C-alpha positions in Angstrom: -30.7 24.3 -40.0 -29.9 21.1 -37.9 -32.5 19.3 -36.2 -30.2 18.7 -33.3 -26.8 19.8 -32.1 -25.2 16.6 -33.3 -25.9 17.3 -37.0 -24.7 20.9 -37.9 -24.7 22.4 -41.1 -22.6 25.4 -42.4 -21.2 27.3 -45.5 -17.4 26.6 -45.6 -15.9 28.5 -48.6 -19.2 28.9 -50.2 -20.1 25.3 -50.1 -23.0 23.9 -47.8 -21.1 21.2 -45.5 -22.0 18.9 -42.6 -19.9 19.9 -39.7 -17.5 17.0 -38.7 -15.6 19.2 -35.8 -14.9 22.7 -35.0 -11.9 24.4 -33.3 -9.6 21.5 -34.1 -5.8 21.8 -34.5 -3.8 21.0 -37.4 -2.7 17.6 -36.1 -6.4 16.6 -35.9 -7.1 17.6 -39.5 -4.1 15.8 -40.5 -5.8 12.7 -38.9 -9.3 13.1 -40.0 -8.9 14.5 -43.6 -7.3 11.3 -45.0 -9.6 9.0 -43.1 -12.8 10.7 -44.4 -11.4 11.1 -47.8 -10.4 7.4 -47.9 -14.3 6.7 -47.1 -15.2 8.8 -50.3 -16.1 12.1 -48.6 -15.1 15.5 -50.1 -13.5 17.4 -47.2 -13.4 21.1 -46.7 -11.4 22.9 -43.9 -11.5 26.6 -43.2 -9.8 28.6 -40.4 -11.9 29.1 -37.3 -12.5 32.7 -36.2 -10.5 33.7 -33.1 -12.4 33.4 -29.9 -13.7 36.8 -28.6 -11.3 36.5 -25.5 -8.4 35.9 -27.5 -9.4 38.7 -30.2 -9.7 41.3 -27.5 -6.7 40.4 -25.2 -4.0 43.0 -25.6 -1.2 40.8 -24.8 -1.8 38.2 -27.1 -1.0 38.6 -30.8 -2.8 36.4 -33.6 0.4 34.6 -34.0 0.5 33.5 -30.3 -3.0 32.2 -30.3 -3.1 28.6 -31.7 -4.6 28.4 -35.0 -7.7 26.2 -35.2 -10.2 25.0 -38.1 -13.5 23.8 -38.8 -13.7 20.7 -40.8 -16.7 19.6 -42.7 -17.9 17.4 -45.6 -20.0 18.1 -48.7 -22.2 15.0 -48.0 -25.0 16.7 -46.0 -26.2 13.2 -44.9 -23.0 12.8 -43.0 -23.3 12.7 -39.2 -20.1 11.6 -37.3 -21.9 10.1 -34.5 -24.1 8.0 -36.8 -21.0 7.2 -39.0 -19.0 5.8 -35.9 -21.7 4.1 -33.8 -23.1 2.7 -37.2 -19.8 1.2 -38.1 -19.9 3.2 -41.5 -16.3 4.3 -41.6 -13.3 2.3 -42.6 -9.5 2.7 -42.0 -7.2 2.5 -44.8 -6.4 -1.0 -44.1 -10.1 -1.9 -44.0 -10.9 -2.0 -40.3 -13.9 -0.4 -38.8 -13.4 2.9 -37.2 -14.3 2.7 -33.4 -15.1 5.5 -31.3 -11.5 5.1 -29.4 -9.7 5.2 -32.9 -11.9 8.4 -34.0 -10.6 10.0 -30.8 -7.1 9.0 -31.3 -6.9 7.0 -28.0 -5.9 4.0 -30.0 -3.7 4.1 -33.2 -5.1 0.7 -34.3 -8.9 0.2 -34.9 -9.8 -2.9 -32.6 -12.9 -3.7 -34.4 -13.2 -7.2 -33.3 -14.2 -6.7 -29.7 -17.4 -4.9 -28.7 -16.8 -1.7 -26.6 -18.2 -3.2 -23.5 -15.6 -6.0 -23.5 -12.4 -3.7 -23.6 
């Protein structure tokens, strides 16, 4: 059980994982999976269950509801907040992963400037 909401654990495909993000779209997985694997983490991705409102709606079929996923890593020490603000993650070209890069607001990590100077 997690001590706080920011460090969640769950079994994904029978493997105990630290949760990175829940209810993400495929585009987000395409960004996070190579980033995390490039930093030495084993990534596990499973489809998220349909929300109760979408599952009970008679008008929407499962094909019409956007498929979302849960992404986790097998290293139970991993915490996304600590990894970002602790400057522990690197991009494939060696730059430090910043919060803006993690949130995909910037496509290049600007690790030279502190966040308060932007």
